N, C-alpha and C positions, 0 to 999 in steps of 0.2 A: 647551238639554239638561242634567241633572243629571248629575252625578258621583258613584257609589256605593261606596265603599271598604270593603272585607271587611276585617278585619284579624285575622290571626292566622296560627300557625304551620301551616296545612294540616291540621291536624286533622279528624276525623269531624265535630265541632259546626260548625266552619268551614265543611265543604265545604256542611254539613245547610245553614247560614245560607248560601250562596251558593245555593243551589238554590232556597229560599226567595224570593230577593231576584229570582231570575231567572223566578220565578211569578207575583211581586208586579207587575214593569214589561212581563210578557206581558200580566197583566189588566188591567191600567189604559192600556197601549198608550201607553205614553210611551216620549219615546226619551232613553237614560241609558247612561252610559259604566258599566260597572263593572271593579274595578280591585280585584285581590287585594292586598295587602299584608302579607308575610309576613317582613317585618327586624325582628328582634325589636328593635334598637336606634331608627327610624322609631315601633313601636307604642310603647313606653317613654316615648318624647319627645313622642308624644301625650297623654300622660297614662293611658295604657290599661295597666291592671297584671292584667287578666281577658281571658281571649279565651275565645269571638272576641268584636269588638266589629262595631259598624254606624256607620259616618261617609255622612252625606251633604251633599252641598257641602266638604266642609270641617269639620261641625260631628259630635263624637261623639252619636248618637242612642240607643245602647246599648252596655252592656260585661256582659261576662263568662255573656248568655243567646244562646240559639236564640230568637229571635225569629220565629213564623211568620207566614204570608204573610199574612192578616190583619193584624196587628199591622205589617206592613211597609207596606202600604197604605194605613192609618192615618196613619204617619208621613209618607208622600209627598202626599197629598192636603192634609198640614198645615195 
């Protein structure tokens, strides 16, 4: 099972990224734990200065942009 984290303060862009992640997971029919990380200290400790950010299994895959569903699917297929 993959662990997918959305890092951000809960802003509109963060919510949009979360929605796109859920769509991608559903389309691929993969098991994934989707976690929202809103603690600014933890986010910055992981080297993220612009949000939203996307991490998969602990690895930051995108920072400062809202990936669309197709981009997330491409990353998950990796």
